[in-house]
C-alpha positions in Angstrom: 44.2 -22.2 -96.4 42.3 -23.8 -99.2 40.9 -26.5 -97.0 39.6 -24.0 -94.5 37.9 -22.0 -97.3 36.2 -25.1 -98.6 35.0 -26.0 -95.1 33.6 -22.5 -94.6 31.8 -22.7 -97.9 30.2 -26.0 -97.0 29.2 -24.7 -93.6 27.7 -21.6 -95.2 25.8 -23.7 -97.8 23.9 -25.3 -94.9 22.7 -21.8 -93.8 22.4 -19.9 -97.2 21.3 -20.9 -100.6 24.1 -22.3 -102.8 24.4 -19.4 -105.2 24.6 -16.9 -102.3 27.1 -19.0 -100.4 29.5 -19.2 -103.2 29.3 -15.5 -104.0 30.0 -14.5 -100.4 33.3 -13.2 -99.2 33.9 -14.7 -95.8 36.8 -14.4 -93.4 37.8 -13.9 -89.7 37.9 -10.3 -88.4 39.6 -9.3 -85.2 37.3 -7.8 -82.6 38.6 -4.5 -81.1 41.2 -5.0 -78.4 40.2 -8.3 -76.9 42.4 -10.9 -78.6 39.3 -12.4 -80.2 37.7 -12.6 -83.6 34.4 -13.2 -85.3 33.6 -14.9 -88.7 31.9 -12.5 -91.1 30.5 -12.9 -94.6 29.8 -10.1 -97.0 27.3 -10.6 -99.8 27.2 -9.0 -103.2 23.9 -7.3 -102.4 25.6 -5.3 -99.6 24.4 -7.2 -96.6 26.6 -9.0 -94.1 26.4 -11.6 -91.5 28.8 -11.9 -88.5 29.1 -14.3 -85.6 29.9 -13.4 -82.0 33.5 -12.6 -80.9 35.5 -15.7 -79.8 39.0 -16.2 -78.6 41.4 -16.3 -81.6 45.2 -16.6 -81.4 45.9 -14.5 -84.4 44.3 -11.4 -82.8 46.6 -11.1 -79.8 
């Protein structure tokens, strides 16, 4: 799991400033009833950023 977190941090650093990327809480969230999930990041200032729902095996 640590490797996945590190890879997500690096990907986020490409999009967001370094200090914001490290402070963000990011994880996969299941979409309602479709067996899919989206990757969301929540920032200390109360804002959030989520991708679109994609097929995800843990949300069956």
